[in-house]
C-alpha positions as a printed Julia matrix, in Angstrom:
68×3 Matrix{Float64}:
 10.76   37.35   -8.43
  7.85   36.55  -10.74
  4.95   34.32   -9.68
  5.86   31.78  -12.34
  9.45   31.53  -11.08
  8.32   31.18   -7.46
  5.99   28.34   -8.42
  8.73   26.65  -10.41
 11.21   26.81   -7.53
  8.98   26.43   -4.46
  6.2    24.08   -5.62
  6.38   20.62   -7.16
  3.65   18.48   -8.64
  3.27   14.93   -7.38
  3.88   12.36  -10.11
  1.07   10.07   -8.89
 -1.78   12.29   -7.61
 -0.87   15.52   -9.48
 -1.27   17.67   -6.34
  1.2    20.47   -5.68
  3.32   20.5    -2.54
  6.1    22.64   -1.14
  9.6    21.75   -2.2
 10.56   21.05    1.42
  7.79   18.46    1.78
  8.35   16.61   -1.49
 10.37   13.46   -1.95
 12.41   12.53   -4.99
 12.4     8.99   -6.36
 15.19    7.81   -8.64
 14.09    4.72  -10.57
 16.18    2.66  -12.94
 13.82    0.79  -15.29
 14.09   -0.96  -18.62
 13.12    2.32  -20.26
 15.99    4.14  -18.56
 16.48    6.24  -15.46
 13.56    8.28  -14.15
 13.52   11.0   -11.51
 10.1    11.95  -10.12
  8.79   14.07   -7.25
  6.03   12.83   -4.98
  4.04   14.3    -2.09
  4.31   12.96    1.5
  1.03   11.01    1.24
  2.13    9.17   -1.9
  5.62    8.72   -0.44
  4.19    6.71    2.47
  2.2     4.52    0.09
  5.21    4.06   -2.2
  7.37    3.15    0.79
  4.88    0.48    1.89
  4.78   -0.98   -1.61
  8.58   -1.12   -1.81
  8.81   -2.85    1.6
  6.33   -5.5     0.46
  8.22   -5.93   -2.81
 11.51   -6.43   -0.94
  9.9    -9.15    1.2
  8.52  -10.95   -1.87
 11.85  -10.8    -3.7
 13.7   -12.03   -0.61
 11.33  -15.0    -0.26
 11.6   -15.81   -3.96
 15.42  -15.92   -3.81
 15.35  -18.39   -0.93
 13.27  -20.92   -2.91
 15.89  -21.61   -5.57
């Protein structure tokens, strides 16, 4: 298998930090935004940060819904 094909299959580039990581270590995020659906790959470090942000966002949205 060629080097280019190996890199394409085995390595992915993180959407946020642009570092490459093994396919086994990457996470896939499926986002549905106003611009349409997006599917991005992120590294484990960025995945932890993204997870923390989403947890905080869920708390804020939950609090906001209880005020109405």
